[in-house]
All heavy atoms as a GROMACS GRO file, in nm:
protein
  609
    1MET      N    1   7.323   8.642   2.717
    1MET     CA    2   7.217   8.683   2.804
    1MET      C    3   7.179   8.562   2.883
    1MET      O    4   7.157   8.448   2.834
    1MET     CB    5   7.099   8.732   2.723
    1MET     CG    6   6.991   8.801   2.816
    1MET     SD    7   6.866   8.890   2.724
    1MET     CE    8   6.956   9.004   2.631
    2GLN      N    9   7.161   8.579   3.015
    2GLN     CA   10   7.129   8.472   3.107
    2GLN      C   11   6.979   8.471   3.134
    2GLN      O   12   6.916   8.572   3.127
    2GLN     CB   13   7.208   8.486   3.241
    2GLN     CG   14   7.357   8.494   3.221
    2GLN     CD   15   7.412   8.372   3.148
    2GLN    OE1   16   7.387   8.262   3.194
    2GLN    NE2   17   7.480   8.392   3.040
    3ARG      N   18   6.932   8.357   3.172
    3ARG     CA   19   6.784   8.343   3.197
    3ARG      C   20   6.764   8.325   3.346
    3ARG      O   21   6.836   8.254   3.416
    3ARG     CB   22   6.726   8.225   3.125
    3ARG     CG   23   6.732   8.247   2.973
    3ARG     CD   24   6.650   8.141   2.904
    3ARG     NE   25   6.642   8.188   2.761
    3ARG     CZ   26   6.671   8.108   2.659
    3ARG    NH1   27   6.695   7.981   2.682
    3ARG    NH2   28   6.663   8.156   2.537
    4ILE      N   29   6.660   8.396   3.398
    4ILE     CA   30   6.630   8.394   3.541
    4ILE      C   31   6.481   8.426   3.552
    4ILE      O   32   6.426   8.491   3.462
    4ILE     CB   33   6.718   8.493   3.616
    4ILE    CG1   34   6.719   8.464   3.764
    4ILE    CG2   35   6.684   8.636   3.587
    4ILE    CD1   36   6.834   8.529   3.837
    5ASP      N   37   6.418   8.396   3.663
    5ASP     CA   38   6.278   8.424   3.686
    5ASP      C   39   6.265   8.568   3.728
    5ASP      O   40   6.294   8.602   3.848
    5ASP     CB   41   6.224   8.330   3.792
    5ASP     CG   42   6.074   8.350   3.814
    5ASP    OD1   43   6.013   8.437   3.750
    5ASP    OD2   44   6.019   8.278   3.901
    6LEU      N   45   6.231   8.653   3.641
    6LEU     CA   46   6.223   8.802   3.667
    6LEU      C   47   6.096   8.841   3.745
    6LEU      O   48   6.080   8.959   3.770
    6LEU     CB   49   6.229   8.878   3.536
    6LEU     CG   50   6.365   8.866   3.466
    6LEU    CD1   51   6.353   8.924   3.325
    6LEU    CD2   52   6.477   8.926   3.544
    7THR      N   53   6.012   8.744   3.782
    7THR     CA   54   5.894   8.775   3.862
    7THR      C   55   5.928   8.788   4.008
    7THR      O   56   5.850   8.838   4.086
    7THR     CB   57   5.786   8.675   3.841
    7THR    OG1   58   5.828   8.544   3.890
    7THR    CG2   59   5.738   8.658   3.696
    8MET      N   60   6.049   8.752   4.041
    8MET     CA   61   6.097   8.760   4.188
    8MET      C   62   6.121   8.910   4.222
    8MET      O   63   6.144   8.991   4.131
    8MET     CB   64   6.223   8.681   4.204
    8MET     CG   65   6.204   8.533   4.194
    8MET     SD   66   6.350   8.438   4.236
    8MET     CE   67   6.446   8.456   4.081
    9SER      N   68   6.124   8.935   4.350
    9SER     CA   69   6.158   9.065   4.394
    9SER      C   70   6.310   9.094   4.371
    9SER      O   71   6.387   9.002   4.349
    9SER     CB   72   6.131   9.080   4.545
    9SER     OG   73   6.219   8.999   4.624
   10ASN      N   74   6.349   9.223   4.379
   10ASN     CA   75   6.485   9.253   4.360
   10ASN      C   76   6.578   9.192   4.467
   10ASN      O   77   6.686   9.149   4.435
   10ASN     CB   78   6.508   9.411   4.367
   10ASN     CG   79   6.464   9.475   4.235
   10ASN    OD1   80   6.420   9.410   4.140
   10ASN    ND2   81   6.473   9.610   4.229
   11SER      N   82   6.528   9.180   4.589
   11SER     CA   83   6.610   9.121   4.695
   11SER      C   84   6.627   8.971   4.664
   11SER      O   85   6.736   8.915   4.689
   11SER     CB   86   6.557   9.144   4.833
   11SER     OG   87   6.426   9.092   4.844
   12GLU      N   88   6.527   8.900   4.614
   12GLU     CA   89   6.538   8.762   4.583
   12GLU      C   90   6.634   8.740   4.467
   12GLU      O   91   6.717   8.649   4.464
   12GLU     CB   92   6.401   8.702   4.547
   12GLU     CG   93   6.306   8.690   4.666
   12GLU     CD   94   6.164   8.650   4.624
   12GLU    OE1   95   6.113   8.708   4.526
   12GLU    OE2   96   6.112   8.560   4.687
   13LEU      N   97   6.617   8.827   4.361
   13LEU     CA   98   6.709   8.822   4.247
   13LEU      C   99   6.853   8.847   4.285
   13LEU      O  100   6.945   8.776   4.244
   13LEU     CB  101   6.671   8.924   4.141
   13LEU     CG  102   6.550   8.890   4.053
   13LEU    CD1  103   6.508   9.007   3.966
   13LEU    CD2  104   6.573   8.771   3.970
   14SER      N  105   6.875   8.946   4.375
   14SER     CA  106   7.007   8.973   4.421
   14SER      C  107   7.070   8.854   4.492
   14SER      O  108   7.189   8.822   4.466
   14SER     CB  109   7.008   9.094   4.519
   14SER     OG  110   6.978   9.212   4.452
   15ALA      N  111   6.993   8.786   4.575
   15ALA     CA  112   7.044   8.672   4.651
   15ALA      C  113   7.081   8.558   4.551
   15ALA      O  114   7.188   8.497   4.565
   15ALA     CB  115   6.943   8.626   4.749
   16ILE      N  116   6.997   8.531   4.451
   16ILE     CA  117   7.021   8.428   4.360
   16ILE      C  118   7.146   8.459   4.267
   16ILE      O  119   7.230   8.374   4.248
   16ILE     CB  120   6.903   8.397   4.270
   16ILE    CG1  121   6.796   8.329   4.361
   16ILE    CG2  122   6.933   8.315   4.148
   16ILE    CD1  123   6.663   8.308   4.299
   17VAL      N  124   7.153   8.579   4.223
   17VAL     CA  125   7.270   8.626   4.143
   17VAL      C  126   7.392   8.614   4.219
   17VAL      O  127   7.498   8.566   4.172
   17VAL     CB  128   7.249   8.767   4.084
   17VAL    CG1  129   7.373   8.823   4.021
   17VAL    CG2  130   7.130   8.767   3.982
   18ALA      N  131   7.391   8.653   4.349
   18ALA     CA  132   7.507   8.644   4.433
   18ALA      C  133   7.554   8.504   4.447
   18ALA      O  134   7.670   8.466   4.445
   18ALA     CB  135   7.480   8.710   4.566
   19LEU      N  136   7.454   8.407   4.467
   19LEU     CA  137   7.491   8.263   4.479
   19LEU      C  138   7.554   8.217   4.350
   19LEU      O  139   7.651   8.139   4.353
   19LEU     CB  140   7.367   8.182   4.510
   19LEU     CG  141   7.319   8.188   4.653
   19LEU    CD1  142   7.186   8.117   4.666
   19LEU    CD2  143   7.423   8.127   4.745
   20LEU      N  144   7.500   8.254   4.232
   20LEU     CA  145   7.554   8.210   4.108
   20LEU      C  146   7.695   8.261   4.083
   20LEU      O  147   7.781   8.187   4.031
   20LEU     CB  148   7.467   8.258   3.994
   20LEU     CG  149   7.324   8.198   3.980
   20LEU    CD1  150   7.244   8.270   3.874
   20LEU    CD2  151   7.337   8.048   3.942
   21CYS      N  152   7.721   8.385   4.125
   21CYS     CA  153   7.850   8.446   4.104
   21CYS      C  154   7.951   8.404   4.212
   21CYS      O  155   8.073   8.426   4.191
   21CYS     CB  156   7.833   8.599   4.092
   21CYS     SG  157   7.731   8.647   3.954
   22ALA      N  158   7.910   8.361   4.325
   22ALA     CA  159   8.002   8.326   4.435
   22ALA      C  160   8.103   8.219   4.402
   22ALA      O  161   8.209   8.215   4.463
   22ALA     CB  162   7.919   8.286   4.559
   23GLN      N  163   8.073   8.136   4.300
   23GLN     CA  164   8.169   8.037   4.258
   23GLN      C  165   8.295   8.096   4.206
   23GLN      O  166   8.400   8.031   4.192
   23GLN     CB  167   8.107   7.936   4.168
   23GLN     CG  168   8.066   7.993   4.034
   23GLN     CD  169   7.988   7.894   3.948
   23GLN    OE1  170   8.036   7.784   3.933
   23GLN    NE2  171   7.876   7.940   3.892
   24TYR      N  172   8.292   8.222   4.171
   24TYR     CA  173   8.408   8.295   4.114
   24TYR      C  174   8.481   8.380   4.222
   24TYR      O  175   8.587   8.438   4.189
   24TYR     CB  176   8.366   8.383   3.997
   24TYR     CG  177   8.300   8.300   3.892
   24TYR    CD1  178   8.162   8.288   3.884
   24TYR    CD2  179   8.379   8.225   3.803
   24TYR    CE1  180   8.101   8.209   3.789
   24TYR    CE2  181   8.318   8.140   3.709
   24TYR     CZ  182   8.182   8.136   3.701
   24TYR     OH  183   8.127   8.051   3.608
   25GLY      N  184   8.428   8.387   4.341
   25GLY     CA  185   8.491   8.464   4.450
   25GLY      C  186   8.393   8.529   4.539
   25GLY      O  187   8.274   8.492   4.540
   26THR      N  188   8.437   8.625   4.615
   26THR     CA  189   8.355   8.696   4.709
   26THR      C  190   8.278   8.808   4.640
   26THR      O  191   8.333   8.893   4.581
   26THR     CB  192   8.437   8.758   4.825
   26THR    OG1  193   8.511   8.653   4.882
   26THR    CG2  194   8.347   8.827   4.923
   27VAL      N  195   8.142   8.802   4.645
   27VAL     CA  196   8.053   8.901   4.583
   27VAL      C  197   8.038   9.011   4.686
   27VAL      O  198   7.982   8.986   4.798
   27VAL     CB  199   7.920   8.836   4.545
   27VAL    CG1  200   7.828   8.944   4.488
   27VAL    CG2  201   7.941   8.724   4.443
   28LYS      N  202   8.079   9.133   4.653
   28LYS     CA  203   8.062   9.245   4.745
   28LYS      C  204   7.924   9.305   4.732
   28LYS      O  205   7.862   9.341   4.834
   28LYS     CB  206   8.164   9.352   4.713
   28LYS     CG  207   8.309   9.316   4.759
   28LYS     CD  208   8.406   9.424   4.728
   28LYS     CE  209   8.382   9.548   4.816
   28LYS     NZ  210   8.481   9.651   4.792
   29SER      N  211   7.870   9.314   4.612
   29SER     CA  212   7.734   9.369   4.599
   29SER      C  213   7.671   9.324   4.466
   29SER      O  214   7.743   9.297   4.369
   29SER     CB  215   7.736   9.520   4.608
   29SER     OG  216   7.805   9.576   4.492
   30VAL      N  217   7.542   9.326   4.465
   30VAL     CA  218   7.463   9.300   4.341
   30VAL      C  219   7.357   9.404   4.335
   30VAL      O  220   7.282   9.426   4.429
   30VAL     CB  221   7.396   9.161   4.347
   30VAL    CG1  222   7.305   9.141   4.227
   30VAL    CG2  223   7.498   9.046   4.357
   31THR      N  224   7.352   9.478   4.223
   31THR     CA  225   7.253   9.581   4.203
   31THR      C  226   7.173   9.538   4.082
   31THR      O  227   7.220   9.513   3.973
   31THR     CB  228   7.319   9.716   4.173
   31THR    OG1  229   7.413   9.752   4.274
   31THR    CG2  230   7.220   9.826   4.158
   32ILE      N  231   7.039   9.529   4.107
   32ILE     CA  232   6.943   9.486   4.004
   32ILE      C  233   6.882   9.607   3.936
   32ILE      O  234   6.837   9.702   4.011
   32ILE     CB  235   6.835   9.395   4.069
   32ILE    CG1  236   6.891   9.276   4.139
   32ILE    CG2  237   6.731   9.358   3.961
   32ILE    CD1  238   6.960   9.170   4.048
   33HIS      N  239   6.874   9.604   3.809
   33HIS     CA  240   6.804   9.709   3.727
   33HIS      C  241   6.707   9.634   3.635
   33HIS      O  242   6.740   9.532   3.579
   33HIS     CB  243   6.907   9.786   3.647
   33HIS     CG  244   7.005   9.864   3.729
   33HIS    ND1  245   6.978   9.992   3.774
   33HIS    CD2  246   7.126   9.829   3.780
   33HIS    CE1  247   7.080  10.029   3.848
   33HIS    NE2  248   7.173   9.935   3.852
   34ARG      N  249   6.591   9.689   3.621
   34ARG     CA  250   6.489   9.625   3.539
   34ARG      C  251   6.459   9.703   3.403
   34ARG      O  252   6.399   9.654   3.316
   34ARG     CB  253   6.365   9.607   3.615
   34ARG     CG  254   6.381   9.505   3.728
   34ARG     CD  255   6.252   9.487   3.803
   34ARG     NE  256   6.270   9.395   3.913
   34ARG     CZ  257   6.244   9.264   3.913
   34ARG    NH1  258   6.196   9.209   3.802
   34ARG    NH2  259   6.259   9.186   4.017
   35ARG      N  260   6.500   9.833   3.400
   35ARG     CA  261   6.474   9.910   3.280
   35ARG      C  262   6.602   9.978   3.237
   35ARG      O  263   6.682  10.013   3.322
   35ARG     CB  264   6.369  10.017   3.321
   35ARG     CG  265   6.235   9.957   3.358
   35ARG     CD  266   6.127  10.061   3.364
   35ARG     NE  267   6.006  10.011   3.426
   35ARG     CZ  268   5.918   9.939   3.369
   35ARG    NH1  269   5.934   9.900   3.244
   35ARG    NH2  270   5.809   9.897   3.435
   36PRO      N  271   6.624  10.000   3.112
   36PRO     CA  272   6.532   9.968   3.001
   36PRO      C  273   6.529   9.814   2.977
   36PRO      O  274   6.432   9.768   2.921
   36PRO     CB  275   6.594  10.044   2.887
   36PRO     CG  276   6.737  10.055   2.910
   36PRO     CD  277   6.747  10.060   3.067
   37LEU      N  278   6.636   9.741   3.009
   37LEU     CA  279   6.635   9.594   2.999
   37LEU      C  280   6.686   9.542   3.130
   37LEU      O  281   6.770   9.608   3.198
   37LEU     CB  282   6.732   9.547   2.886
   37LEU     CG  283   6.690   9.589   2.744
   37LEU    CD1  284   6.800   9.552   2.645
   37LEU    CD2  285   6.565   9.518   2.704
   38PRO      N  286   6.646   9.421   3.169
   38PRO     CA  287   6.687   9.364   3.301
   38PRO      C  288   6.842   9.336   3.294
   38PRO      O  289   6.892   9.269   3.205
   38PRO     CB  290   6.611   9.236   3.314
   38PRO     CG  291   6.498   9.243   3.214
   38PRO     CD  292   6.546   9.336   3.105
   39TYR      N  293   6.907   9.386   3.395
   39TYR     CA  294   7.053   9.354   3.410
   39TYR      C  295   7.089   9.370   3.557
   39TYR      O  296   7.018   9.426   3.635
   39TYR     CB  297   7.137   9.441   3.322
   39TYR     CG  298   7.140   9.590   3.355
   39TYR    CD1  299   7.241   9.646   3.435
   39TYR    CD2  300   7.047   9.674   3.302
   39TYR    CE1  301   7.243   9.777   3.464
   39TYR    CE2  302   7.052   9.812   3.335
   39TYR     CZ  303   7.150   9.865   3.412
   39TYR     OH  304   7.158   9.998   3.444
   40ALA      N  305   7.211   9.311   3.588
   40ALA     CA  306   7.258   9.320   3.719
   40ALA      C  307   7.409   9.368   3.714
   40ALA      O  308   7.475   9.330   3.619
   40ALA     CB  309   7.257   9.188   3.795
   41ILE      N  310   7.448   9.451   3.809
   41ILE     CA  311   7.587   9.487   3.819
   41ILE      C  312   7.642   9.414   3.945
   41ILE      O  313   7.590   9.433   4.052
   41ILE     CB  314   7.603   9.643   3.837
   41ILE    CG1  315   7.552   9.713   3.708
   41ILE    CG2  316   7.752   9.674   3.861
   41ILE    CD1  317   7.546   9.863   3.721
   42ILE      N  318   7.738   9.322   3.920
   42ILE     CA  319   7.797   9.245   4.020
   42ILE      C  320   7.936   9.297   4.056
   42ILE      O  321   8.024   9.301   3.966
   42ILE     CB  322   7.800   9.098   3.985
   42ILE    CG1  323   7.663   9.045   3.956
   42ILE    CG2  324   7.867   9.017   4.097
   42ILE    CD1  325   7.624   9.049   3.812
   43GLU      N  326   7.958   9.342   4.182
   43GLU     CA  327   8.084   9.385   4.227
   43GLU      C  328   8.155   9.270   4.302
   43GLU      O  329   8.098   9.222   4.401
   43GLU     CB  330   8.075   9.506   4.313
   43GLU     CG  331   8.209   9.560   4.360
   43GLU     CD  332   8.199   9.681   4.456
   43GLU    OE1  333   8.083   9.717   4.494
   43GLU    OE2  334   8.302   9.736   4.487
   44MET      N  335   8.275   9.238   4.254
   44MET     CA  336   8.354   9.133   4.330
   44MET      C  337   8.460   9.200   4.415
   44MET      O  338   8.489   9.316   4.397
   44MET     CB  339   8.417   9.040   4.222
   44MET     CG  340   8.317   8.976   4.124
   44MET     SD  341   8.200   8.872   4.200
   44MET     CE  342   8.299   8.728   4.233
   45SER      N  343   8.513   9.123   4.509
   45SER     CA  344   8.606   9.181   4.600
   45SER      C  345   8.749   9.196   4.544
   45SER      O  346   8.826   9.283   4.588
   45SER     CB  347   8.612   9.102   4.732
   45SER     OG  348   8.665   8.974   4.706
   46LYS      N  349   8.783   9.111   4.445
   46LYS     CA  350   8.924   9.116   4.388
   46LYS      C  351   8.905   9.120   4.234
   46LYS      O  352   8.818   9.061   4.181
   46LYS     CB  353   8.999   8.996   4.431
   46LYS     CG  354   9.027   8.988   4.578
   46LYS     CD  355   9.106   8.866   4.609
   46LYS     CE  356   9.122   8.852   4.761
   46LYS     NZ  357   9.183   8.724   4.800
   47ILE      N  358   9.003   9.184   4.173
   47ILE     CA  359   9.001   9.194   4.025
   47ILE      C  360   9.012   9.057   3.962
   47ILE      O  361   8.953   9.032   3.857
   47ILE     CB  362   9.118   9.291   3.975
   47ILE    CG1  363   9.090   9.324   3.827
   47ILE    CG2  364   9.247   9.236   4.002
   47ILE    CD1  365   8.968   9.392   3.790
   48GLU      N  366   9.085   8.966   4.024
   48GLU     CA  367   9.099   8.828   3.968
   48GLU      C  368   8.965   8.763   3.966
   48GLU      O  369   8.936   8.688   3.870
   48GLU     CB  370   9.196   8.746   4.050
   48GLU     CG  371   9.336   8.797   4.055
   48GLU     CD  372   9.361   8.905   4.161
   48GLU    OE1  373   9.275   8.927   4.249
   48GLU    OE2  374   9.464   8.974   4.149
   49GLU      N  375   8.882   8.782   4.067
   49GLU     CA  376   8.752   8.728   4.070
   49GLU      C  377   8.658   8.791   3.961
   49GLU      O  378   8.579   8.724   3.899
   49GLU     CB  379   8.689   8.747   4.208
   49GLU     CG  380   8.766   8.682   4.320
   49GLU     CD  381   8.726   8.725   4.459
   49GLU    OE1  382   8.656   8.829   4.473
   49GLU    OE2  383   8.769   8.659   4.549
   50THR      N  384   8.676   8.919   3.948
   50THR     CA  385   8.599   8.988   3.843
   50THR      C  386   8.637   8.938   3.705
   50THR      O  387   8.547   8.915   3.620
   50THR     CB  388   8.623   9.142   3.856
   50THR    OG1  389   8.606   9.184   3.985
   50THR    CG2  390   8.540   9.217   3.758
   51VAL      N  391   8.761   8.916   3.680
   51VAL     CA  392   8.807   8.865   3.550
   51VAL      C  393   8.748   8.728   3.529
   51VAL      O  394   8.704   8.692   3.416
   51VAL     CB  395   8.962   8.862   3.549
   51VAL    CG1  396   9.011   8.784   3.425
   51VAL    CG2  397   9.016   9.004   3.544
   52GLY      N  398   8.747   8.638   3.628
   52GLY     CA  399   8.691   8.509   3.614
   52GLY      C  400   8.542   8.512   3.587
   52GLY      O  401   8.494   8.437   3.498
   53LEU      N  402   8.467   8.596   3.653
   53LEU     CA  403   8.326   8.606   3.630
   53LEU      C  404   8.298   8.662   3.491
   53LEU      O  405   8.215   8.607   3.416
   53LEU     CB  406   8.264   8.704   3.736
   53LEU     CG  407   8.114   8.731   3.723
   53LEU    CD1  408   8.033   8.596   3.736
   53LEU    CD2  409   8.071   8.832   3.827
   54ALA      N  410   8.369   8.769   3.457
   54ALA     CA  411   8.347   8.826   3.321
   54ALA      C  412   8.382   8.730   3.212
   54ALA      O  413   8.311   8.715   3.110
   54ALA     CB  414   8.437   8.950   3.306
   55GLY      N  415   8.491   8.648   3.232
   55GLY     CA  416   8.528   8.549   3.130
   55GLY      C  417   8.421   8.439   3.116
   55GLY      O  418   8.396   8.393   3.008
   56ARG      N  419   8.364   8.400   3.225
   56ARG     CA  420   8.265   8.294   3.223
   56ARG      C  421   8.142   8.337   3.141
   56ARG      O  422   8.082   8.257   3.067
   56ARG     CB  423   8.221   8.257   3.368
   56ARG     CG  424   8.095   8.176   3.381
   56ARG     CD  425   8.103   8.045   3.310
   56ARG     NE  426   7.976   7.969   3.326
   56ARG     CZ  427   7.874   7.971   3.242
   56ARG    NH1  428   7.878   8.056   3.136
   56ARG    NH2  429   7.768   7.900   3.261
   57PHE      N  430   8.101   8.458   3.152
   57PHE     CA  431   7.982   8.510   3.081
   57PHE      C  432   8.015   8.589   2.960
   57PHE      O  433   7.924   8.653   2.900
   57PHE     CB  434   7.892   8.590   3.180
   57PHE     CG  435   7.837   8.502   3.287
   57PHE    CD1  436   7.882   8.505   3.418
   57PHE    CD2  437   7.726   8.420   3.255
   57PHE    CE1  438   7.832   8.424   3.518
   57PHE    CE2  439   7.666   8.343   3.361
   57PHE     CZ  440   7.721   8.346   3.486
   58ASP      N  441   8.143   8.603   2.926
   58ASP     CA  442   8.188   8.678   2.810
   58ASP      C  443   8.138   8.822   2.816
   58ASP      O  444   8.077   8.873   2.721
   58ASP     CB  445   8.148   8.614   2.677
   58ASP     CG  446   8.219   8.668   2.558
   58ASP    OD1  447   8.335   8.717   2.578
   58ASP    OD2  448   8.165   8.666   2.446
   59ARG      N  449   8.162   8.888   2.928
   59ARG     CA  450   8.116   9.024   2.956
   59ARG      C  451   8.233   9.117   2.979
   59ARG      O  452   8.346   9.072   3.008
   59ARG     CB  453   8.022   9.032   3.074
   59ARG     CG  454   7.899   8.940   3.064
   59ARG     CD  455   7.816   8.956   2.939
   59ARG     NE  456   7.771   9.096   2.923
   59ARG     CZ  457   7.717   9.143   2.812
   59ARG    NH1  458   7.698   9.060   2.711
   59ARG    NH2  459   7.679   9.265   2.808
   60THR      N  460   8.209   9.246   2.980
   60THR     CA  461   8.310   9.349   3.003
   60THR      C  462   8.320   9.382   3.147
   60THR      O  463   8.221   9.379   3.222
   60THR     CB  464   8.268   9.476   2.920
   60THR    OG1  465   8.258   9.442   2.786
   60THR    CG2  466   8.376   9.586   2.934
   61ILE      N  467   8.444   9.415   3.191
   61ILE     CA  468   8.469   9.458   3.329
   61ILE      C  469   8.463   9.604   3.341
   61ILE      O  470   8.516   9.680   3.257
   61ILE     CB  471   8.611   9.405   3.369
   61ILE    CG1  472   8.617   9.252   3.366
   61ILE    CG2  473   8.650   9.456   3.503
   61ILE    CD1  474   8.754   9.196   3.381
   62PHE      N  475   8.402   9.651   3.451
   62PHE     CA  476   8.400   9.794   3.484
   62PHE      C  477   8.456   9.806   3.629
   62PHE      O  478   8.376   9.783   3.721
   62PHE     CB  479   8.253   9.850   3.481
   62PHE     CG  480   8.187   9.829   3.346
   62PHE    CD1  481   8.107   9.724   3.321
   62PHE    CD2  482   8.208   9.925   3.247
   62PHE    CE1  483   8.045   9.704   3.199
   62PHE    CE2  484   8.149   9.909   3.122
   62PHE     CZ  485   8.066   9.798   3.098
   63GLY      N  486   8.580   9.839   3.640
   63GLY     CA  487   8.643   9.844   3.771
   63GLY      C  488   8.647   9.702   3.829
   63GLY      O  489   8.705   9.612   3.766
   64ASN      N  490   8.582   9.678   3.946
   64ASN     CA  491   8.568   9.541   4.001
   64ASN      C  492   8.428   9.485   3.980
   64ASN      O  493   8.388   9.398   4.052
   64ASN     CB  494   8.600   9.546   4.154
   64ASN     CG  495   8.746   9.535   4.182
   64ASN    OD1  496   8.826   9.524   4.089
   64ASN    ND2  497   8.782   9.534   4.308
   65SER      N  498   8.359   9.540   3.878
   65SER     CA  499   8.221   9.497   3.852
   65SER      C  500   8.203   9.437   3.710
   65SER      O  501   8.281   9.469   3.617
   65SER     CB  502   8.128   9.614   3.870
   65SER     OG  503   8.134   9.665   4.001
   66VAL      N  504   8.099   9.360   3.699
   66VAL     CA  505   8.058   9.299   3.569
   66VAL      C  506   7.911   9.325   3.556
   66VAL      O  507   7.834   9.316   3.647
   66VAL     CB  508   8.087   9.148   3.573
   66VAL    CG1  509   8.037   9.082   3.441
   66VAL    CG2  510   8.232   9.116   3.594
   67LEU      N  511   7.870   9.363   3.432
   67LEU     CA  512   7.730   9.385   3.396
   67LEU      C  513   7.681   9.259   3.325
   67LEU      O  514   7.738   9.223   3.222
   67LEU     CB  515   7.718   9.507   3.316
   67LEU     CG  516   7.575   9.547   3.285
   67LEU    CD1  517   7.571   9.704   3.277
   67LEU    CD2  518   7.528   9.497   3.151
   68LEU      N  519   7.574   9.198   3.385
   68LEU     CA  520   7.514   9.082   3.322
   68LEU      C  521   7.372   9.111   3.283
   68LEU      O  522   7.292   9.164   3.364
   68LEU     CB  523   7.514   8.960   3.418
   68LEU     CG  524   7.650   8.908   3.458
   68LEU    CD1  525   7.629   8.791   3.559
   68LEU    CD2  526   7.732   8.861   3.339
   69HIS      N  527   7.333   9.083   3.160
   69HIS     CA  528   7.194   9.103   3.108
   69HIS      C  529   7.116   8.977   3.140
   69HIS      O  530   7.168   8.867   3.132
   69HIS     CB  531   7.194   9.132   2.961
   69HIS     CG  532   7.256   9.259   2.925
   69HIS    ND1  533   7.181   9.377   2.931
   69HIS    CD2  534   7.383   9.295   2.889
   69HIS    CE1  535   7.260   9.477   2.893
   69HIS    NE2  536   7.380   9.430   2.870
   70TRP      N  537   6.988   8.994   3.166
   70TRP     CA  538   6.902   8.886   3.197
   70TRP      C  539   6.779   8.884   3.109
   70TRP      O  540   6.738   8.990   3.059
   70TRP     CB  541   6.856   8.893   3.344
   70TRP     CG  542   6.968   8.896   3.439
   70TRP    CD1  543   7.025   9.008   3.489
   70TRP    CD2  544   7.039   8.783   3.484
   70TRP    NE1  545   7.127   8.974   3.571
   70TRP    CE2  546   7.140   8.841   3.573
   70TRP    CE3  547   7.032   8.646   3.467
   70TRP    CZ2  548   7.230   8.754   3.634
   70TRP    CZ3  549   7.128   8.566   3.530
   70TRP    CH2  550   7.224   8.625   3.615
   71GLU      N  551   6.716   8.770   3.087
   71GLU     CA  552   6.590   8.759   3.022
   71GLU      C  553   6.505   8.664   3.100
   71GLU      O  554   6.556   8.583   3.184
   71GLU     CB  555   6.600   8.717   2.875
   71GLU     CG  556   6.645   8.573   2.856
   71GLU     CD  557   6.662   8.540   2.709
   71GLU    OE1  558   6.642   8.624   2.625
   71GLU    OE2  559   6.682   8.421   2.685
   72GLN      N  560   6.373   8.670   3.081
   72GLN     CA  561   6.281   8.588   3.158
   72GLN      C  562   6.300   8.441   3.129
   72GLN      O  563   6.301   8.400   3.014
   72GLN     CB  564   6.132   8.628   3.130
   72GLN     CG  565   6.028   8.544   3.195
   72GLN     CD  566   6.036   8.545   3.348
   72GLN    OE1  567   6.052   8.645   3.412
   72GLN    NE2  568   6.025   8.429   3.409
   73LEU      N  569   6.312   8.365   3.232
   73LEU     CA  570   6.320   8.216   3.220
   73LEU      C  571   6.181   8.171   3.177
   73LEU      O  572   6.082   8.213   3.231
   73LEU     CB  573   6.351   8.159   3.357
   73LEU     CG  574   6.359   8.008   3.368
   73LEU    CD1  575   6.482   7.959   3.290
   73LEU    CD2  576   6.370   7.966   3.515
   74LYS      N  577   6.180   8.085   3.078
   74LYS     CA  578   6.054   8.034   3.030
   74LYS      C  579   5.990   7.940   3.127
   74LYS      O  580   6.057   7.853   3.175
   74LYS     CB  581   6.076   7.966   2.893
   74LYS     CG  582   6.131   8.067   2.787
   74LYS     CD  583   6.084   8.022   2.647
   74LYS     CE  584   6.125   8.116   2.540
   74LYS     NZ  585   6.206   8.225   2.558
   75GLN      N  586   5.865   7.962   3.154
   75GLN     CA  587   5.800   7.880   3.251
   75GLN      C  588   5.739   7.752   3.181
   75GLN      O  589   5.692   7.759   3.070
   75GLN     CB  590   5.680   7.957   3.320
   75GLN     CG  591   5.728   8.081   3.390
   75GLN     CD  592   5.818   8.050   3.508
   75GLN    OE1  593   5.795   7.956   3.576
   75GLN    NE2  594   5.919   8.135   3.530
   76LEU      N  595   5.738   7.645   3.256
   76LEU     CA  596   5.676   7.522   3.202
   76LEU      C  597   5.530   7.534   3.212
   76LEU      O  598   5.475   7.595   3.306
   76LEU     CB  599   5.725   7.400   3.280
   76LEU     CG  600   5.876   7.372   3.268
   76LEU    CD1  601   5.912   7.259   3.366
   76LEU    CD2  602   5.915   7.337   3.127
   77PRO      N  603   5.452   7.476   3.114
   77PRO     CA  604   5.308   7.487   3.121
   77PRO      C  605   5.250   7.411   3.236
   77PRO      O  606   5.301   7.329   3.301
   77PRO     CB  607   5.260   7.421   2.989
   77PRO     CG  608   5.379   7.357   2.924
   77PRO     CD  609   5.502   7.403   3.006
   0.00000   0.00000   0.00000
């Protein structure tokens, strides 16, 4: 499970997730879900990129997409 600031809007989260995943290739889309648990579905443009992303986070591949779970980043006092 990855940590991210979940107080951001979905568009802000999508942009950050896309930037994080772009090191593995071209991100076609990022879909943010907050319920029942926060997660993102990241669609890559090529299967090789999807495999690289899934391998980095030890996640399962769904077509050209990877599902990543998120939890709230702990804030400093």
